[in-house]
C-alpha positions as MATLAB code, in Angstrom:
seq = 'MPEKSSHNVVSEPRLVARKFLARPQHEGMGAIVRRSIGRFELKYFDPFLVLDEFSVTAPAGFPDHPHRGFETVTYMLQGSVTHEDFEGHKGTIGAGDLQWMTAGRGIVHSEMPAAQGTQKGLQLWINLSSKNKMIEPNYQEVSSKEIPEATKDGVQVKVIAGEALGAKSPIYTRTPTMYLDITLKPKAHHQQPIPSSWNAFVYVLEGEGIFGSSKATSTTAHNLLLLGFGDGLEVWNKSGKALRFILVGGEPLSEAVVQFGPFVMNTQEEIDQTIDDFDNYTNGFEKARHWRSEAAISLGF';
ca = [
      36.959  -40.054   17.082;
      35.278  -37.556   14.705;
      37.310  -36.575   11.681;
      38.871  -33.119   12.007;
      39.890  -30.658    9.340;
      43.628  -30.273    8.847;
      43.547  -26.833   10.490;
      41.089  -24.805   12.514;
      39.395  -22.024   10.572;
      37.064  -20.868   13.367;
      38.507  -19.409   16.563;
      35.217  -18.475   18.246;
      32.442  -20.933   17.306;
      28.921  -19.556   17.420;
      26.697  -21.261   19.965;
      23.009  -21.931   19.386;
      21.058  -18.958   20.773;
      17.531  -20.132   19.962;
      15.927  -23.242   18.509;
      12.579  -23.635   16.738;
      10.778  -26.645   15.304;
       9.057  -25.629   12.056;
       5.595  -27.179   12.084;
       3.453  -27.711    8.958;
       0.878  -25.052    8.040;
      -1.230  -24.255    4.974;
      -0.101  -21.543    2.582;
      -0.935  -20.445   -0.959;
      -3.525  -22.673   -2.626;
      -3.387  -26.034   -0.863;
       0.368  -25.998   -0.281;
       1.977  -27.107    2.963;
       4.911  -25.149    4.387;
       7.059  -25.466    7.470;
       7.734  -21.810    8.325;
      10.577  -21.082   10.705;
      11.338  -17.402   10.055;
       8.368  -15.097    9.542;
       6.064  -16.640   12.120;
       4.726  -15.255   15.390;
       7.744  -16.238   17.525;
      10.293  -15.003   14.993;
       8.879  -12.362   12.679;
      12.242  -11.115   11.404;
      15.900  -12.103   11.684;
      17.668   -9.214    9.965;
      17.988   -9.376    6.953;
      15.818  -12.520    6.645;
      12.039  -12.195    6.440;
      10.784  -15.720    5.771;
      12.113  -19.253    5.541;
       9.680  -21.877    4.271;
      10.272  -25.556    3.630;
       7.432  -26.175    1.181;
       5.659  -29.280   -0.037;
       3.172  -29.023   -2.892;
       1.283  -31.484   -5.086;
      -0.747  -30.398   -8.140;
      -3.227  -28.774   -8.430;
      -2.050  -27.027   -5.249;
       0.571  -24.304   -5.540;
       1.232  -20.586   -5.342;
      -0.854  -18.922   -8.074;
      -0.543  -15.281   -9.174;
       0.632  -13.036   -6.329;
       2.702   -9.822   -5.972;
       5.940   -8.878   -4.217;
       7.791   -5.632   -3.547;
      10.870   -4.636   -1.551;
      12.846   -7.876   -1.124;
      14.285  -10.974   -2.802;
      12.972  -14.540   -2.915;
      15.422  -17.438   -3.120;
      13.882  -20.741   -4.219;
      16.038  -23.866   -3.871;
      14.462  -27.119   -5.030;
      14.983  -30.328   -3.068;
      12.619  -32.671   -4.932;
      10.506  -32.457   -8.090;
      10.146  -29.227  -10.052;
       8.270  -25.919  -10.088;
       7.387  -23.606  -12.979;
       7.622  -19.858  -12.469;
       5.786  -17.257  -14.589;
       5.611  -13.477  -14.218;
       4.061  -10.431  -15.848;
       7.367   -9.465  -17.479;
       7.084  -12.564  -19.686;
       9.691  -14.544  -17.806;
       8.930  -18.262  -17.517;
      11.114  -21.133  -16.407;
      11.167  -24.441  -14.585;
      13.581  -25.353  -11.816;
      14.133  -28.944  -10.712;
      15.851  -30.701   -7.828;
      19.081  -28.922   -6.927;
      18.295  -25.864   -9.069;
      18.145  -22.305   -7.759;
      16.170  -19.178   -8.601;
      17.245  -15.912   -6.972;
      14.519  -13.382   -7.732;
      14.840   -9.688   -6.928;
      11.284   -8.374   -6.718;
      12.461   -4.779   -6.292;
       9.768   -2.225   -7.180;
       7.271   -4.890   -8.095;
       6.531   -8.240   -9.646;
       3.455  -10.437   -9.961;
       4.216  -14.093  -10.506;
       3.061  -17.657   -9.963;
       4.940  -20.736   -8.725;
       3.219  -24.016   -9.554;
       4.164  -27.732   -9.636;
       5.682  -28.871  -12.922;
       5.771  -32.630  -12.282;
       3.702  -35.448  -10.858;
       3.935  -36.255   -7.177;
       5.120  -33.971   -4.416;
       7.487  -31.073   -5.069;
       9.675  -29.973   -2.176;
      12.022  -27.073   -1.673;
      13.064  -24.092    0.383;
      12.096  -20.481   -0.113;
      13.999  -17.737    1.681;
      12.969  -14.075    1.650;
      15.872  -11.635    1.990;
      15.155   -7.995    2.758;
      16.531   -5.241    0.548;
      17.964   -1.999    1.864;
      15.962    1.186    1.394;
      18.197    2.184   -1.520;
      17.440   -1.081   -3.346;
      13.740   -1.575   -2.618;
      12.562    0.158   -5.789;
      15.093   -1.221   -8.266;
      13.922   -3.041  -11.382;
      13.039   -6.745  -10.947;
      15.798   -9.200  -11.803;
      16.499  -12.929  -11.884;
      19.521  -15.111  -11.328;
      18.937  -18.767  -12.154;
      21.527  -21.474  -11.584;
      21.086  -25.131  -12.464;
      22.250  -27.819  -10.049;
      25.267  -28.655  -12.202;
      26.332  -24.996  -12.172;
      26.272  -24.662   -8.372;
      29.891  -24.876   -7.130;
      30.628  -27.842   -4.919;
      33.542  -28.764   -2.660;
      34.338  -31.893   -0.663;
      36.804  -32.419    2.183;
      37.155  -34.864    5.096;
      33.685  -36.334    4.779;
      32.059  -32.932    4.224;
      30.290  -31.861    1.015;
      29.315  -28.222    0.526;
      27.151  -26.829   -2.281;
      27.810  -23.105   -2.453;
      24.533  -21.392   -3.336;
      25.810  -17.966   -2.292;
      29.143  -16.875   -0.849;
      32.099  -19.248   -0.597;
      33.269  -22.330    1.259;
      36.232  -24.732    1.029;
      37.673  -22.663   -1.806;
      34.509  -22.778   -3.941;
      32.658  -19.548   -4.741;
      29.126  -18.970   -6.002;
      28.436  -16.817   -9.097;
      25.314  -15.347   -7.434;
      25.390  -11.600   -6.807;
      23.844  -10.686   -3.454;
      22.592   -7.103   -3.076;
      22.210   -7.762    0.621;
      25.513   -9.557    1.378;
      24.534  -13.187    1.991;
      26.016  -16.673    2.303;
      23.868  -19.750    1.626;
      25.460  -23.186    1.917;
      23.956  -26.677    1.523;
      26.202  -28.860    3.727;
      26.248  -32.647    4.119;
      28.389  -34.431    6.722;
      29.050  -38.143    6.530;
      28.780  -40.112    9.798;
      31.502  -39.099   12.300;
      32.539  -36.064   10.227;
      33.280  -32.635   11.697;
      33.329  -29.231   10.013;
      34.157  -25.611   10.702;
      32.720  -22.899    8.478;
      33.759  -19.247    8.828;
      30.980  -16.634    9.012;
      31.665  -12.873    9.103;
      31.454  -11.875   12.760;
      29.077   -8.963   12.139;
      26.523  -11.092   10.265;
      23.418  -12.842   11.543;
      23.361  -16.557   10.771;
      21.140  -19.603   11.138;
      21.048  -23.328   10.451;
      18.058  -25.295    9.146;
      18.346  -29.085    9.347;
      17.040  -31.034    6.357;
      18.062  -34.633    7.103;
      19.685  -36.620    9.893;
      20.857  -35.146   13.177;
      23.835  -33.069   14.192;
      25.513  -31.278   17.051;
      26.006  -27.558   16.488;
      28.132  -24.962   18.264;
      29.577  -27.111   21.032;
      30.509  -30.782   21.098;
      28.563  -31.044   24.371;
      25.324  -29.682   22.882;
      22.301  -31.904   22.388;
      21.682  -33.137   18.851;
      19.250  -31.404   16.496;
      17.021  -33.217   14.013;
      15.235  -32.322   10.754;
      12.895  -29.308   10.438;
      14.602  -27.422   13.263;
      15.909  -23.875   12.864;
      18.909  -22.816   14.936;
      19.684  -19.139   15.402;
      23.414  -18.778   15.964;
      24.931  -16.408   18.511;
      28.097  -14.322   18.291;
      31.368  -15.668   16.901;
      33.358  -16.045   13.701;
      31.942  -19.304   12.404;
      29.991  -22.516   12.812;
      31.336  -25.770   14.234;
      29.292  -28.918   13.646;
      29.649  -32.636   14.360;
      27.798  -35.632   12.974;
      28.078  -38.250   15.705;
      25.269  -40.368   14.272;
      25.394  -43.306   11.883;
      23.552  -41.508    9.071;
      24.312  -38.501    6.893;
      23.516  -35.030    8.231;
      22.282  -32.402    5.761;
      21.526  -28.790    6.621;
      21.656  -25.304    5.187;
      23.780  -22.580    6.736;
      22.646  -19.060    5.897;
      24.226  -15.800    6.973;
      23.611  -12.193    6.054;
      24.726   -8.674    6.822;
      22.047   -6.948    8.942;
      20.439   -3.908    7.325;
      19.525   -2.297   10.669;
      16.611   -0.472    9.077;
      12.967   -0.183   10.035;
      10.783   -2.957    8.589;
       7.097   -2.556    7.826;
       5.499   -5.607    6.210;
       2.056   -6.125    4.767;
       1.924   -9.677    3.427;
       4.035   -9.780    0.243;
       5.104   -6.129    0.515;
       8.074   -5.129    2.685;
       9.077   -1.481    3.009;
      10.551    0.879    5.629;
       7.520    2.967    6.603;
       3.742    2.615    6.812;
       3.431    5.415    4.246;
       5.477    3.358    1.782;
       3.258    0.336    2.431;
       0.141    2.444    1.845;
       1.657    3.697   -1.410;
       2.521    0.135   -2.438;
      -1.073   -1.013   -1.868;
      -2.308    1.936   -3.951;
       0.210    1.133   -6.692;
      -0.883   -2.504   -6.807;
      -4.612   -1.709   -6.693;
      -4.264    0.935   -9.421;
      -1.666   -0.855  -11.593;
       0.872    1.955  -11.281;
       4.529    2.585  -10.363;
       5.824   -0.874  -11.300;
       2.578   -2.867  -11.359;
       1.270   -1.599  -14.712;
       1.544   -4.981  -16.412;
      -0.536   -6.684  -13.724;
      -3.735   -5.158  -15.140;
      -4.046   -7.567  -18.061;
      -1.754  -10.428  -17.035;
      -2.726  -13.883  -15.832;
      -0.341  -16.813  -15.658;
      -0.952  -19.836  -17.856;
      -1.388  -21.823  -14.660;
      -4.092  -19.457  -13.394;
      -5.940  -19.539  -16.705;
      -5.865  -23.357  -16.771;
      -7.281  -23.421  -13.232;
     -10.061  -21.024  -14.196;
      -8.821  -17.951  -12.290;
];
């Protein structure tokens, strides 16, 4: 019999509403991503704009590019990536490390491999409300050893944002968000509360699991599961190998979304203004005029 928690914490488990297999596609400069949110079939899942599982080997990467109006959350699974931006911020994140970047009114940055071999990770784009779209850029960086972790009944949870099993993340989320990296040992079972008004999804990284109902079919790696209504997730690992997945939930903004590539605003007029600002190096993009990342310079850009 699967192991059960000592008490039920979810009274109305969310069932799987939709399921997508994220297939590889090219992105950036020679990088490979498996995009599950932000593609034709699922352009937006309020407040989430994009979810990419990326794989990149030097000299491929994501050279100098802009953002405005949302946050990018980069969580490394393997290898390391160096980030540079026109504010002079530079840093390297390795396996298990996290960078939570608030682009706000504007940033131009690069994300390039910092080690030999293949670098792998996840990047999530979280929309910002209209009142926060033009705030100053900001970073929250947390090393793997600083990410809170809890273990119970064959379940390990790394709390990237929000809280689980009594552990709470130090990350501040402008758009209220939970982001959990969960591993279930074989035959383990887990219930994770999720605020009932939030949208939530699962993305499977390794192994296979049964989500929502014990009678559901199993789901394997690279699949995205959009969860329906309820107050939490229930999951079983009935296989003989470990199951690892991320569970992400967020409070919907319920605002209009107009996106043009790396710019996400509320109206077409705001997008037009953003393009003008970027082209003319104004209103938050002033420093882009003379800035090139070290990576871009080394590659001859």
